N, CA, C and O atoms as a DFTB+ gen file, in Angstrom:
572 C
 N C O
     1  1      25.330      73.340     143.931
     2  2      25.984      73.687     142.682
     3  2      25.452      72.781     141.577
     4  3      25.355      71.565     141.745
     5  1      25.115      73.379     140.467
     6  2      24.669      72.603     139.317
     7  2      25.835      71.818     138.742
     8  3      26.987      72.249     138.789
     9  1      25.498      70.638     138.191
    10  2      26.509      69.783     137.575
    11  2      26.109      69.504     136.128
    12  3      24.974      69.115     135.851
    13  1      27.043      69.706     135.222
    14  2      26.836      69.405     133.809
    15  2      27.892      68.403     133.373
    16  3      29.045      68.471     133.797
    17  1      27.484      67.479     132.526
    18  2      28.429      66.547     131.917
    19  2      28.487      66.835     130.427
    20  3      27.454      66.998     129.777
    21  1      29.690      66.895     129.892
    22  2      29.910      67.071     128.460
    23  2      30.429      65.742     127.923
    24  3      31.454      65.233     128.374
    25  1      29.704      65.189     126.951
    26  2      30.054      63.895     126.375
    27  2      30.433      64.083     124.905
    28  3      29.673      64.651     124.121
    29  1      31.595      63.603     124.558
    30  2      32.087      63.672     123.179
    31  2      32.268      62.270     122.632
    32  3      32.825      61.393     123.291
    33  1      31.786      62.077     121.409
    34  2      31.840      60.780     120.767
    35  2      33.087      60.567     119.935
    36  3      34.113      61.211     120.155
    37  1      32.991      59.650     118.969
    38  2      34.136      59.198     118.201
    39  2      34.882      60.306     117.469
    40  3      34.286      61.218     116.896
    41  1      36.169      60.197     117.507
    42  2      37.122      61.037     116.780
    43  2      37.265      62.460     117.313
    44  3      38.094      63.220     116.812
    45  1      36.480      62.834     118.311
    46  2      36.644      64.189     118.842
    47  2      37.963      64.339     119.580
    48  3      38.464      65.454     119.727
    49  1      38.528      63.238     120.043
    50  2      39.864      63.279     120.634
    51  2      40.929      63.607     119.583
    52  3      42.080      63.868     119.932
    53  1      40.555      63.596     118.305
    54  2      41.478      63.925     117.224
    55  2      41.293      65.352     116.710
    56  3      41.723      65.672     115.601
    57  1      40.654      66.211     117.511
    58  2      40.569      67.629     117.128
    59  2      41.989      68.159     116.950
    60  3      42.891      67.815     117.714
    61  1      42.175      68.989     115.948
    62  2      43.487      69.541     115.651
    63  2      44.332      68.615     114.796
    64  3      45.391      69.012     114.310
    65  1      43.875      67.388     114.609
    66  2      44.574      66.406     113.784
    67  2      43.724      66.075     112.557
    68  3      44.227      66.022     111.435
    69  1      42.440      65.856     112.789
    70  2      41.515      65.374     111.760
    71  2      40.816      66.532     111.054
    72  3      40.257      67.410     111.712
    73  1      40.842      66.543     109.741
    74  2      40.100      67.492     108.902
    75  2      40.094      68.906     109.473
    76  3      39.041      69.437     109.825
    77  1      41.255      69.498     109.560
    78  2      41.406      70.841     110.126
    79  2      40.566      71.872     109.380
    80  3      40.131      72.859     109.975
    81  1      40.334      71.660     108.095
    82  2      39.530      72.604     107.319
    83  2      38.074      72.615     107.782
    84  3      37.359      73.588     107.542
    85  1      37.630      71.553     108.438
    86  2      36.253      71.473     108.941
    87  2      36.203      71.729     110.442
    88  3      35.357      72.486     110.920
    89  1      37.109      71.098     111.186
    90  2      37.053      71.135     112.647
    91  2      38.023      72.118     113.289
    92  3      37.986      72.313     114.504
    93  1      38.880      72.732     112.505
    94  2      39.801      73.727     113.026
    95  2      41.109      73.136     113.519
    96  3      41.342      71.929     113.446
    97  1      41.952      74.024     114.021
    98  2      43.296      73.648     114.453
    99  2      43.404      73.434     115.961
   100  3      44.421      72.935     116.442
   101  1      42.375      73.802     116.705
   102  2      42.413      73.641     118.163
   103  2      42.376      72.158     118.528
   104  3      41.717      71.365     117.855
   105  1      43.074      71.794     119.576
   106  2      43.148      70.399     119.999
   107  2      42.006      70.058     120.964
   108  3      41.295      70.934     121.457
   109  1      41.861      68.765     121.212
   110  2      40.858      68.324     122.187
   111  2      41.192      68.881     123.572
   112  3      40.292      69.240     124.332
   113  1      42.469      68.952     123.895
   114  2      42.876      69.503     125.195
   115  2      42.452      70.967     125.322
   116  3      42.070      71.418     126.402
   117  1      42.522      71.697     124.219
   118  2      42.063      73.094     124.218
   119  2      40.565      73.157     124.481
   120  3      40.098      74.001     125.245
   121  1      39.815      72.262     123.847
   122  2      38.364      72.212     124.067
   123  2      38.050      71.930     125.535
   124  3      37.211      72.605     126.133
   125  1      38.711      70.951     126.107
   126  2      38.458      70.604     127.514
   127  2      38.780      71.785     128.426
   128  3      38.015      72.074     129.346
   129  1      39.882      72.462     128.191
   130  2      40.238      73.636     129.004
   131  2      39.195      74.737     128.853
   132  3      38.830      75.384     129.835
   133  1      38.720      74.952     127.642
   134  2      37.702      75.965     127.392
   135  2      36.408      75.637     128.149
   136  3      35.793      76.524     128.740
   137  1      36.001      74.373     128.131
   138  2      34.795      73.936     128.843
   139  2      34.963      74.140     130.350
   140  3      34.046      74.615     131.021
   141  1      36.117      73.787     130.872
   142  2      36.354      73.944     132.314
   143  2      36.395      75.421     132.713
   144  3      35.899      75.786     133.779
   145  1      36.972      76.259     131.880
   146  2      36.969      77.707     132.151
   147  2      35.557      78.253     132.142
   148  3      35.201      79.072     132.989
   149  1      34.747      77.807     131.189
   150  2      33.361      78.272     131.116
   151  2      32.597      77.827     132.357
   152  3      31.792      78.588     132.893
   153  1      32.839      76.620     132.813
   154  2      32.182      76.125     134.026
   155  2      32.540      76.985     135.230
   156  3      31.684      77.286     136.061
   157  1      33.813      77.381     135.323
   158  2      34.228      78.272     136.412
   159  2      33.478      79.600     136.349
   160  3      33.001      80.103     137.367
   161  1      33.377      80.166     135.136
   162  2      32.646      81.430     134.959
   163  2      31.193      81.292     135.382
   164  3      30.630      82.195     136.000
   165  1      30.581      80.143     135.042
   166  2      29.169      79.914     135.349
   167  2      28.958      79.418     136.780
   168  3      27.824      79.295     137.243
   169  1      30.067      79.132     137.475
   170  2      30.024      78.630     138.849
   171  2      29.250      77.311     138.938
   172  3      28.361      77.142     139.772
   173  1      29.622      76.384     138.048
   174  2      29.010      75.061     138.025
   175  2      30.104      74.000     137.996
   176  3      31.258      74.280     137.668
   177  1      29.718      72.786     138.343
   178  2      30.622      71.665     138.209
   179  2      30.505      71.090     136.804
   180  3      29.428      71.111     136.209
   181  1      31.605      70.580     136.275
   182  2      31.571      69.987     134.942
   183  2      32.446      68.741     134.898
   184  3      33.523      68.688     135.492
   185  1      31.955      67.752     134.183
   186  2      32.703      66.531     133.915
   187  2      32.765      66.404     132.398
   188  3      31.735      66.467     131.727
   189  1      33.960      66.227     131.856
   190  2      34.133      66.103     130.411
   191  2      34.575      64.679     130.106
   192  3      35.520      64.163     130.703
   193  1      33.880      64.059     129.174
   194  2      34.099      62.653     128.848
   195  2      34.177      62.480     127.340
   196  3      33.436      63.130     126.604
   197  1      35.059      61.617     126.875
   198  2      35.151      61.295     125.445
   199  2      35.354      59.810     125.290
   200  3      36.124      59.195     126.028
   201  1      34.655      59.232     124.321
   202  2      34.872      57.833     123.991
   203  2      34.582      57.600     122.519
   204  3      33.717      58.246     121.926
   205  1      35.321      56.668     121.945
   206  2      35.066      56.223     120.582
   207  2      34.100      55.041     120.567
   208  3      33.768      54.520     119.502
   209  1      33.653      54.621     121.739
   210  2      32.816      53.438     121.887
   211  2      31.372      53.801     122.228
   212  3      31.109      54.539     123.178
   213  1      30.456      53.276     121.446
   214  2      29.027      53.531     121.666
   215  2      28.584      53.081     123.056
   216  3      27.873      53.807     123.751
   217  1      29.005      51.885     123.458
   218  2      28.609      51.363     124.768
   219  2      29.102      52.227     125.920
   220  3      28.381      52.424     126.897
   221  1      30.314      52.739     125.817
   222  2      30.856      53.601     126.875
   223  2      30.062      54.903     126.974
   224  3      29.868      55.433     128.068
   225  1      29.610      55.411     125.848
   226  2      28.804      56.636     125.854
   227  2      27.452      56.369     126.523
   228  3      26.968      57.191     127.301
   229  1      26.855      55.239     126.224
   230  2      25.588      54.871     126.865
   231  2      25.792      54.683     128.365
   232  3      24.981      55.150     129.165
   233  1      26.860      54.009     128.747
   234  2      27.161      53.846     130.179
   235  2      27.298      55.200     130.862
   236  3      26.813      55.380     131.979
   237  1      27.954      56.156     130.203
   238  2      28.142      57.491     130.784
   239  2      26.805      58.204     130.919
   240  3      26.549      58.845     131.938
   241  1      25.949      58.102     129.910
   242  2      24.615      58.717     129.999
   243  2      23.839      58.146     131.181
   244  3      23.209      58.897     131.924
   245  1      23.877      56.850     131.360
   246  2      23.177      56.233     132.484
   247  2      23.794      56.639     133.820
   248  3      23.076      56.813     134.804
   249  1      25.109      56.789     133.862
   250  2      25.776      57.257     135.084
   251  2      25.341      58.683     135.418
   252  3      25.217      59.036     136.591
   253  1      25.111      59.495     134.399
   254  2      24.609      60.858     134.637
   255  2      23.286      60.818     135.396
   256  3      23.051      61.638     136.284
   257  1      22.437      59.880     135.052
   258  2      21.158      59.718     135.755
   259  2      21.400      59.326     137.211
   260  3      20.812      59.905     138.125
   261  1      22.260      58.348     137.414
   262  2      22.537      57.865     138.776
   263  2      23.201      58.946     139.637
   264  3      22.994      59.000     140.850
   265  1      23.995      59.798     138.998
   266  2      24.713      60.860     139.713
   267  2      23.904      62.153     139.822
   268  3      24.409      63.146     140.345
   269  1      22.672      62.160     139.343
   270  2      21.779      63.332     139.417
   271  2      22.384      64.565     138.754
   272  3      22.331      65.668     139.297
   273  1      22.957      64.357     137.576
   274  2      23.514      65.466     136.800
   275  2      22.365      66.369     136.350
   276  3      21.284      65.882     136.018
   277  1      22.597      67.678     136.338
   278  2      21.547      68.646     135.999
   279  2      21.375      68.867     134.502
   280  3      20.300      69.274     134.062
   281  1      22.402      68.610     133.724
   282  2      22.307      68.821     132.286
   283  2      23.444      68.131     131.562
   284  3      24.500      67.861     132.134
   285  1      23.204      67.851     130.284
   286  2      24.207      67.168     129.465
   287  2      24.389      67.936     128.159
   288  3      23.421      68.366     127.533
   289  1      25.635      68.096     127.767
   290  2      25.995      68.573     126.437
   291  2      26.611      67.371     125.745
   292  3      27.565      66.782     126.252
   293  1      26.067      66.999     124.580
   294  2      26.586      65.824     123.888
   295  2      26.883      66.119     122.428
   296  3      26.066      66.690     121.706
   297  1      28.070      65.714     122.018
   298  2      28.429      65.682     120.607
   299  2      28.652      64.209     120.287
   300  3      29.741      63.680     120.510
   301  1      27.617      63.542     119.763
   302  2      27.736      62.111     119.518
   303  2      28.632      61.751     118.339
   304  3      28.819      60.569     118.053
   305  1      29.193      62.748     117.648
   306  2      30.013      62.461     116.480
   307  2      29.190      61.712     115.447
   308  3      28.010      62.008     115.261
   309  1      29.791      60.758     114.782
   310  2      29.095      60.000     113.738
   311  2      27.902      59.218     114.281
   312  3      26.990      58.892     113.520
   313  1      27.885      58.909     115.575
   314  2      26.733      58.204     116.151
   315  2      25.445      59.022     116.027
   316  3      24.349      58.464     116.086
   317  1      25.570      60.324     115.856
   318  2      24.422      61.201     115.663
   319  2      23.492      60.658     114.585
   320  3      22.270      60.754     114.701
   321  1      24.071      60.097     113.553
   322  2      23.322      59.777     112.343
   323  2      22.694      58.393     112.338
   324  3      21.880      58.087     111.468
   325  1      23.068      57.540     113.311
   326  2      22.507      56.190     113.244
   327  2      22.388      55.462     114.582
   328  3      21.899      54.333     114.600
   329  1      22.806      56.045     115.689
   330  2      22.783      55.295     116.946
   331  2      21.453      55.476     117.673
   332  3      21.254      56.413     118.447
   333  1      20.562      54.544     117.389
   334  2      19.292      54.547     118.116
   335  2      19.510      54.137     119.568
   336  3      18.689      54.456     120.427
   337  1      20.601      53.436     119.852
   338  2      20.908      53.060     121.228
   339  2      21.252      54.299     122.066
   340  3      20.790      54.426     123.200
   341  1      22.049      55.198     121.519
   342  2      22.356      56.448     122.228
   343  2      21.101      57.302     122.324
   344  3      20.841      57.905     123.365
   345  1      20.319      57.360     121.247
   346  2      19.054      58.099     121.259
   347  2      18.156      57.597     122.405
   348  3      17.621      58.394     123.176
   349  1      18.003      56.285     122.505
   350  2      17.150      55.703     123.545
   351  2      17.709      55.972     124.941
   352  3      16.945      56.182     125.883
   353  1      19.030      55.968     125.078
   354  2      19.641      56.253     126.385
   355  2      19.360      57.698     126.800
   356  3      19.033      57.954     127.959
   357  1      19.482      58.637     125.871
   358  2      19.185      60.039     126.182
   359  2      17.723      60.176     126.597
   360  3      17.409      60.837     127.587
   361  1      16.843      59.552     125.840
   362  2      15.411      59.640     126.138
   363  2      15.077      59.047     127.505
   364  3      14.231      59.582     128.222
   365  1      15.731      57.950     127.867
   366  2      15.374      57.241     129.098
   367  2      15.799      57.965     130.369
   368  3      15.219      57.730     131.430
   369  1      16.790      58.835     130.288
   370  2      17.298      59.454     131.521
   371  2      16.591      60.753     131.884
   372  3      16.713      61.217     133.017
   373  1      15.855      61.353     130.949
   374  2      15.080      62.572     131.226
   375  2      15.908      63.686     131.865
   376  3      15.443      64.352     132.791
   377  1      17.111      63.887     131.385
   378  2      17.968      64.998     131.823
   379  2      18.041      65.973     130.657
   380  3      18.262      65.549     129.523
   381  1      17.860      67.280     130.905
   382  2      17.980      68.237     129.801
   383  2      19.310      68.057     129.073
   384  3      20.383      68.116     129.673
   385  1      19.205      67.834     127.761
   386  2      20.379      67.523     126.946
   387  2      20.388      68.390     125.701
   388  3      19.361      68.566     125.046
   389  1      21.549      68.925     125.382
   390  2      21.721      69.709     124.156
   391  2      22.766      69.021     123.296
   392  3      23.865      68.704     123.752
   393  1      22.396      68.796     122.034
   394  2      23.304      68.201     121.054
   395  2      24.127      69.301     120.400
   396  3      23.590      70.331     119.992
   397  1      25.426      69.077     120.305
   398  2      26.341      70.066     119.732
   399  2      27.141      69.436     118.599
   400  3      27.560      68.282     118.680
   401  1      27.345      70.220     117.540
   402  2      28.234      69.830     116.448
   403  2      29.111      71.021     116.101
   404  3      28.615      72.137     115.952
   405  1      30.395      70.793     115.972
   406  2      31.349      71.858     115.671
   407  2      31.080      72.440     114.292
   408  3      31.082      73.657     114.109
   409  1      30.849      71.561     113.325
   410  2      30.576      72.006     111.954
   411  2      29.065      72.119     111.732
   412  3      28.265      71.692     112.565
   413  1      28.703      72.694     110.606
   414  2      27.288      72.741     110.221
   415  2      26.984      71.443     109.486
   416  3      27.298      71.306     108.304
   417  1      26.376      70.494     110.186
   418  2      26.121      69.176     109.609
   419  2      25.150      69.243     108.433
   420  3      25.093      68.320     107.621
   421  1      24.390      70.329     108.341
   422  2      23.403      70.472     107.260
   423  2      24.013      71.040     105.981
   424  3      23.333      71.150     104.960
   425  1      25.295      71.399     106.037
   426  2      25.998      71.875     104.849
   427  2      27.082      70.891     104.417
   428  3      27.937      71.215     103.593
   429  1      27.035      69.714     104.970
   430  2      28.036      68.688     104.646
   431  2      27.387      67.550     103.863
   432  3      26.339      67.744     103.248
   433  1      27.991      66.381     103.879
   434  2      27.458      65.239     103.154
   435  2      26.012      64.964     103.576
   436  3      25.625      65.202     104.720
   437  1      25.232      64.460     102.628
   438  2      23.805      64.241     102.863
   439  2      23.541      63.354     104.076
   440  3      22.605      63.614     104.832
   441  1      24.341      62.319     104.275
   442  2      24.087      61.417     105.408
   443  2      24.197      62.135     106.746
   444  3      23.607      61.693     107.732
   445  1      24.946      63.241     106.794
   446  2      25.108      63.981     108.048
   447  2      23.896      64.859     108.369
   448  3      23.800      65.387     109.477
   449  1      22.988      65.023     107.439
   450  2      21.809      65.864     107.659
   451  2      20.816      65.201     108.612
   452  3      19.962      65.878     109.185
   453  1      20.918      63.914     108.780
   454  2      20.009      63.181     109.662
   455  2      20.613      63.065     111.049
   456  3      21.756      62.636     111.208
   457  1      19.835      63.451     112.049
   458  2      20.229      63.260     113.442
   459  2      19.132      62.453     114.128
   460  3      18.011      62.935     114.288
   461  1      19.454      61.235     114.529
   462  2      18.468      60.422     115.243
   463  2      18.390      60.821     116.720
   464  3      17.452      60.437     117.417
   465  1      19.367      61.585     117.193
   466  2      19.381      62.001     118.598
   467  2      18.716      63.359     118.822
   468  3      18.324      63.674     119.946
   469  1      18.587      64.151     117.785
   470  2      18.050      65.513     117.917
   471  2      16.665      65.531     118.579
   472  3      16.383      66.399     119.405
   473  1      15.821      64.590     118.223
   474  2      14.431      64.617     118.707
   475  2      14.308      64.358     120.205
   476  3      13.266      64.661     120.788
   477  1      15.332      63.810     120.841
   478  2      15.281      63.572     122.286
   479  2      16.133      64.587     123.062
   480  3      16.278      64.491     124.281
   481  1      16.682      65.546     122.341
   482  2      17.435      66.635     122.971
   483  2      16.573      67.885     122.970
   484  3      15.705      68.046     122.112
   485  1      16.810      68.766     123.925
   486  2      16.006      69.984     124.003
   487  2      16.418      71.019     122.974
   488  3      15.655      71.939     122.681
   489  1      17.625      70.880     122.418
   490  2      18.114      71.834     121.426
   491  2      19.284      71.196     120.692
   492  3      19.864      70.204     121.134
   493  1      19.607      71.800     119.559
   494  2      20.762      71.370     118.775
   495  2      21.510      72.627     118.341
   496  3      20.921      73.546     117.773
   497  1      22.802      72.658     118.613
   498  2      23.655      73.778     118.209
   499  2      24.675      73.232     117.235
   500  3      25.345      72.242     117.529
   501  1      24.803      73.864     116.076
   502  2      25.729      73.370     115.061
   503  2      26.358      74.542     114.330
   504  3      25.773      75.620     114.223
   505  1      27.565      74.307     113.828
   506  2      28.246      75.291     113.005
   507  2      28.831      76.471     113.756
   508  3      29.163      77.482     113.136
   509  1      28.966      76.379     115.057
   510  2      29.508      77.479     115.866
   511  2      30.929      77.192     116.346
   512  3      31.462      77.912     117.190
   513  1      31.537      76.138     115.805
   514  2      32.875      75.772     116.247
   515  2      32.850      75.304     117.691
   516  3      31.825      74.829     118.180
   517  1      33.970      75.439     118.364
   518  2      34.054      75.022     119.764
   519  2      33.158      75.870     120.667
   520  3      32.749      75.422     121.738
   521  1      32.856      77.088     120.234
   522  2      31.986      77.972     121.025
   523  2      30.600      77.369     121.243
   524  3      29.908      77.736     122.192
   525  1      30.192      76.452     120.377
   526  2      28.896      75.806     120.543
   527  2      28.761      75.106     121.883
   528  3      27.666      75.042     122.441
   529  1      29.859      74.584     122.402
   530  2      29.831      73.933     123.716
   531  2      29.492      74.941     124.810
   532  3      28.666      74.664     125.679
   533  1      30.126      76.103     124.767
   534  2      29.865      77.147     125.773
   535  2      28.432      77.649     125.657
   536  3      27.769      77.886     126.667
   537  1      27.955      77.811     124.430
   538  2      26.571      78.235     124.218
   539  2      25.605      77.221     124.828
   540  3      24.615      77.608     125.450
   541  1      25.880      75.942     124.658
   542  2      25.029      74.896     125.223
   543  2      25.048      74.931     126.747
   544  3      24.009      74.777     127.389
   545  1      26.215      75.132     127.315
   546  2      26.329      75.205     128.767
   547  2      25.502      76.372     129.310
   548  3      24.804      76.231     130.315
   549  1      25.586      77.518     128.642
   550  2      24.825      78.692     129.061
   551  2      23.318      78.422     128.994
   552  3      22.575      78.800     129.900
   553  1      22.872      77.766     127.918
   554  2      21.446      77.442     127.782
   555  2      20.978      76.522     128.892
   556  3      19.881      76.701     129.422
   557  1      21.795      75.537     129.254
   558  2      21.412      74.627     130.321
   559  2      21.288      75.338     131.659
   560  3      20.403      75.018     132.453
   561  1      22.161      76.290     131.912
   562  2      22.125      77.050     133.160
   563  2      20.892      77.954     133.237
   564  3      20.366      78.208     134.321
   565  1      20.442      78.431     132.089
   566  2      19.260      79.292     132.046
   567  2      17.982      78.554     132.447
   568  3      16.990      79.188     132.807
   569  1      17.998      77.234     132.387
   570  2      16.792      76.454     132.726
   571  2      16.415      76.615     134.187
   572  3      15.430      76.030     134.638
Protein backbone atom coordinates (compact mmCIF):
# COMPACT_ATOMS: atom_id res chain seq x y z
CA UNK A 1 0.00 0.00 0.00
CA UNK A 2 1.29 3.43 -0.89
CA UNK A 3 1.84 5.86 1.97
CA UNK A 4 1.45 9.63 1.72
CA UNK A 5 2.18 12.20 4.40
CA UNK A 6 0.38 15.54 4.45
CA UNK A 7 2.31 18.27 6.25
CA UNK A 8 0.70 21.56 7.25
CA UNK A 9 2.66 24.53 8.52
CA UNK A 10 1.92 27.51 10.72
CA UNK A 11 -1.62 28.68 11.39
CA UNK A 12 -3.31 25.96 9.36
CA UNK A 13 -4.66 24.61 12.64
CA UNK A 14 -6.63 27.89 12.71
CA UNK A 15 -8.67 27.12 9.58
CA UNK A 16 -12.22 28.32 10.14
CA UNK A 17 -10.94 30.89 12.64
CA UNK A 18 -8.34 32.90 10.71
CA UNK A 19 -9.21 35.13 7.73
CA UNK A 20 -12.37 33.29 6.69
CA UNK A 21 -12.67 35.52 3.62
CA UNK A 22 -9.42 33.98 2.32
CA UNK A 23 -9.29 30.50 3.84
CA UNK A 24 -12.99 29.73 4.19
CA UNK A 25 -15.17 28.58 7.04
CA UNK A 26 -14.13 24.91 7.13
CA UNK A 27 -12.10 23.88 10.17
CA UNK A 28 -8.78 22.06 10.32
CA UNK A 29 -10.66 19.00 11.58
CA UNK A 30 -12.79 19.11 8.42
CA UNK A 31 -9.63 19.22 6.30
CA UNK A 32 -8.14 16.22 8.11
CA UNK A 33 -11.36 14.22 7.68
CA UNK A 34 -11.48 15.12 3.99
CA UNK A 35 -7.85 13.97 3.51
CA UNK A 36 -8.53 10.69 5.31
CA UNK A 37 -11.66 10.06 3.23
CA UNK A 38 -9.71 10.72 0.04
CA UNK A 39 -7.02 8.28 1.18
CA UNK A 40 -9.69 5.62 1.70
CA UNK A 41 -11.03 6.24 -1.82
CA UNK A 42 -7.51 5.98 -3.25
CA UNK A 43 -6.77 2.90 -1.10
CA UNK A 44 -3.61 4.42 0.37
CA UNK A 45 -2.26 5.09 3.82
CA UNK A 46 -2.10 8.69 4.98
CA UNK A 47 -0.52 10.52 7.89
CA UNK A 48 -1.60 14.11 8.53
CA UNK A 49 0.71 16.39 10.48
CA UNK A 50 0.56 20.06 11.48
CA UNK A 51 3.06 22.22 13.29
CA UNK A 52 3.69 25.90 13.83
CA UNK A 53 7.38 25.10 14.30
CA UNK A 54 9.90 25.06 11.46
CA UNK A 55 12.10 22.49 13.20
CA UNK A 56 9.19 20.09 13.75
CA UNK A 57 8.31 20.29 10.06
CA UNK A 58 11.91 19.49 9.10
CA UNK A 59 11.95 16.58 11.56
CA UNK A 60 8.73 15.26 9.97
CA UNK A 61 10.19 15.54 6.46
CA UNK A 62 13.25 13.57 7.55
CA UNK A 63 11.03 10.98 9.25
CA UNK A 64 9.20 10.55 5.94
CA UNK A 65 12.52 9.50 4.41
CA UNK A 66 13.25 7.05 7.23
CA UNK A 67 9.72 5.61 7.00
CA UNK A 68 9.93 5.18 3.18
CA UNK A 69 6.90 7.37 2.51
CA UNK A 70 5.88 7.33 -1.17
CA UNK A 71 4.80 10.96 -1.46
CA UNK A 72 4.35 14.18 0.46
CA UNK A 73 1.76 16.94 0.23
CA UNK A 74 3.03 20.06 1.98
CA UNK A 75 1.48 23.40 2.77
CA UNK A 76 4.38 25.20 4.42
CA UNK A 77 2.21 28.22 5.24
CA UNK A 78 4.29 31.37 5.68
CA UNK A 79 7.48 29.27 5.63
CA UNK A 80 6.87 28.94 1.88
CA UNK A 81 8.26 32.42 1.38
CA UNK A 82 11.49 32.27 3.34
CA UNK A 83 12.37 28.88 4.85
CA UNK A 84 15.45 27.69 3.05
CA UNK A 85 15.77 25.08 5.81
CA UNK A 86 12.46 23.46 4.81
CA UNK A 87 13.43 23.84 1.14
CA UNK A 88 16.73 22.02 1.80
CA UNK A 89 14.95 19.28 3.79
CA UNK A 90 12.53 18.63 0.91
CA UNK A 91 15.40 18.52 -1.57
CA UNK A 92 17.49 16.16 0.57
CA UNK A 93 14.87 13.44 0.97
CA UNK A 94 14.13 12.91 -2.76
CA UNK A 95 10.47 11.97 -2.16
CA UNK A 96 7.91 13.24 -4.69
CA UNK A 97 6.43 16.32 -3.04
CA UNK A 98 3.62 18.64 -4.06
CA UNK A 99 3.25 22.09 -2.52
CA UNK A 100 -0.33 23.16 -1.82
CA UNK A 101 -1.85 26.53 -0.93
CA UNK A 102 -5.53 27.04 -0.17
CA UNK A 103 -5.54 30.58 -1.55
CA UNK A 104 -4.01 31.90 -4.76
CA UNK A 105 -0.72 33.20 -3.36
CA UNK A 106 -0.06 35.04 -6.64
CA UNK A 107 -3.13 37.24 -6.16
CA UNK A 108 -2.27 38.26 -2.62
CA UNK A 109 0.42 40.43 -1.04
CA UNK A 110 3.62 40.71 -3.08
CA UNK A 111 5.74 38.86 -0.51
CA UNK A 112 3.51 35.79 -0.95
CA UNK A 113 4.39 35.56 -4.66
CA UNK A 114 7.78 34.08 -3.80
CA UNK A 115 8.02 30.39 -2.95
CA UNK A 116 11.47 29.15 -2.00
CA UNK A 117 10.10 25.60 -1.73
CA UNK A 118 8.42 25.41 -5.15
CA UNK A 119 11.65 24.61 -7.02
CA UNK A 120 12.23 21.41 -5.01
CA UNK A 121 8.63 20.20 -5.35
CA UNK A 122 7.33 18.38 -8.40
CA UNK A 123 4.26 20.61 -8.61
CA UNK A 124 2.46 23.46 -6.90
CA UNK A 125 -1.32 23.67 -6.51
CA UNK A 126 -2.82 26.95 -5.36
CA UNK A 127 -6.17 28.69 -5.21
CA UNK A 128 -8.27 25.51 -5.19
CA UNK A 129 -9.32 25.72 -1.55
CA UNK A 130 -9.18 22.53 0.49
CA UNK A 131 -9.73 20.53 -2.72
CA UNK A 132 -6.11 21.28 -3.61
CA UNK A 133 -5.04 18.66 -1.08
CA UNK A 134 -7.12 15.95 -2.78
CA UNK A 135 -5.82 17.02 -6.19
CA UNK A 136 -2.25 16.68 -4.89
CA UNK A 137 -2.95 13.24 -3.47
CA UNK A 138 -4.38 12.10 -6.81
CA UNK A 139 -1.31 13.41 -8.67
CA UNK A 140 1.03 11.55 -6.34
CA UNK A 141 -0.87 8.30 -6.88
CA UNK A 142 -0.63 8.71 -10.65
CA UNK A 143 3.18 8.52 -10.42
